[in-house]
N, C-alpha and C positions, 0 to 999 in steps of 0.2 A: 433514474439513474442505475443500470445494468450491475450489476454482483456480483462475481460469481469469485467464492471460496475451495479450492483444490491441494490437496494435499498428498505428495508426492512421502512414501517410504513413512508413510503417520497415520490411524487411523479420521473423519475431522469429524467430533463429536454434535455433538447439539448445538453444547456453551460454547466453544472455539467457534464457530461455524458465526451463534447470535454474537460473540464478542467484535469477530469480523469487522462482522456487516456493523455494527457500528458504533465503529471507527471509522468506519471507509465512509459512513453514511455524510459524518462534515466534512468530509472532500470539498463538497461545492460552495461549503459558502470561502472555501478560498478563490476558486476559480468556478463561477456559472454555467462553463462549456463544459463540463465536467458530464462521459456520458456514457462510463462501462471501465471500470475495476474490476481487474483477473487477480485475483489476490492466491502468490500459489505456496503453499505452508511443506518444509519438509527437517525432517533429522537427515542432519551431518553425520554417515553414520562412518565414515574417515577417520581412526584413530580413538575411535571407540571417544570424540570429544564431545558430545554429550548436547549439546548445540545444537536448538533450534536455526534454519536460515528463515527471512520471512522476503519475501520478496511485492509486488505491488505492478505489477504495467499500466496504467492512471489517460484510457482512451480523449484525449480530448480534441475540440472543435479546432482549426485552425491550428494547428501543427500533429507534429512529433507526438507520437506517449512517451509521457513520464515515465520512468523506470526512475523504483527507490527501492535499497533493502540496507536489511541487516538481519547481525546473530543470535544470538542470546541465548543464555544458559536457561531462563526463563519465556516458555514462550508467548505467554502475553507481554511481558518485557519487550519480547524483540517483535512484537505488534505493533508496544508503541513505541517503536524506533524506528522502525518502518514510516509508521501515518507520519515521527513530526515529519522526514524525511520529502515525505512526500508535499507539506501540507505549506512546506517550504521551500518547494521545485515551483509550486506553484503558485504561490502568493509573487514569488519573484518572477514568471511570469506573467500575473498580471500588472504586478508595477510597470514594468518596460512594456508591453500591450498601454500604457494609458499615456505613456510616455511619449512612445512615439505618435501620439493622440492629440501632441500639445502643436 
């Protein structure tokens, strides 16, 4: 599985890249058709909110790409929240496929 980590208005340090990749590597556990994930991390600048926004675009077989987003003042918490949303989407899709095959 290919993982791309991109930063907008933010430099992606090796620690951030490694953390994001280690979290995204868990996604195939929920659906084995994951082929690529694009992780976009940005610093929300409007009104000096100080929030980090994280978006996962997950390319899977037999379906359009899944998109999960979250924002938090802590970058690592935002990555974890986005991961939880992505896991839920993939799990629900896998369950839907199982029910369709019965």
